[in-house]
C-alpha positions as a printed NumPy array, in Angstrom:
array([[ 42.705,  12.778,   9.995],
       [ 38.964,  12.034,  10.424],
       [ 38.014,   8.406,  11.059],
       [ 36.114,   6.661,   8.289],
       [ 32.374,   6.616,   8.83 ],
       [ 31.136,   3.093,   9.395],
       [ 27.702,   1.859,   8.441],
       [ 25.396,   0.149,  10.879],
       [ 26.624,  -2.987,  12.553],
       [ 25.717,  -6.132,  10.614],
       [ 22.627,  -7.988,  11.812],
       [ 23.847, -11.066,  13.637],
       [ 20.758, -13.266,  13.95 ],
       [ 16.963, -13.365,  13.847],
       [ 16.582, -11.864,  17.33 ],
       [ 18.884,  -8.992,  16.386],
       [ 16.835,  -8.411,  13.216],
       [ 13.59 ,  -8.446,  15.242],
       [ 15.007,  -5.9  ,  17.691],
       [ 16.092,  -3.611,  14.854],
       [ 12.969,  -4.025,  12.692],
       [ 11.197,  -0.859,  13.961],
       [ 14.145,   1.282,  12.84 ],
       [ 14.58 ,  -0.616,   9.553],
       [ 10.928,  -0.691,   8.507],
       [ 10.702,   2.875,   7.176],
       [ 13.661,   2.505,   4.847],
       [ 12.397,  -0.895,   3.655],
       [  8.975,   0.609,   2.926],
       [ 10.593,   3.454,   0.96 ],
       [ 12.677,   0.94 ,  -0.965],
       [  9.542,  -1.069,  -1.766],
       [  8.207,   1.993,  -3.582],
       [ 11.44 ,   2.755,  -5.473],
       [ 10.88 ,   2.595,  -9.227],
       [ 14.523,   1.546,  -9.671],
       [ 13.42 ,  -1.913,  -8.485],
       [ 11.448,  -4.18 , -10.764],
       [  7.738,  -4.507, -10.086],
       [  8.318,  -8.101,  -8.952],
       [ 11.051,  -7.023,  -6.524],
       [  8.857,  -4.246,  -5.095],
       [  5.974,  -6.663,  -4.592],
       [  8.223,  -9.265,  -2.959],
       [  9.692,  -6.662,  -0.626],
       [  6.188,  -5.47 ,   0.295],
       [  5.225,  -9.036,   1.227],
       [  8.417,  -9.455,   3.262],
       [  7.572,  -6.265,   5.175],
       [  4.11 ,  -7.645,   5.968],
       [  5.704, -10.901,   7.092],
       [  8.24 ,  -9.147,   9.333],
       [  5.435,  -7.064,  10.859],
       [  3.694, -10.266,  11.953],
       [  6.678, -11.716,  13.83 ],
       [  6.37 , -11.342,  17.577],
       [  8.18 , -12.471,  20.721],
       [  6.302, -15.792,  20.82 ],
       [  7.682, -16.602,  17.366],
       [ 11.258, -16.215,  18.621],
       [ 11.141, -18.297,  21.79 ],
       [ 12.621, -21.781,  21.875]])
């Protein structure tokens, strides 16, 4: 019997999200252009992508 395919590990915190952002960005950009989403949702997602792109290491230090 083949093991069930698992999805990616859940993001655990902001630092984990930051580390994974480069690999997530492409799929988020594609989703932001998906006509299945409302225009408002696409615009909001586009702004969230711009916001995530601006986060850097200095923003995550304590």
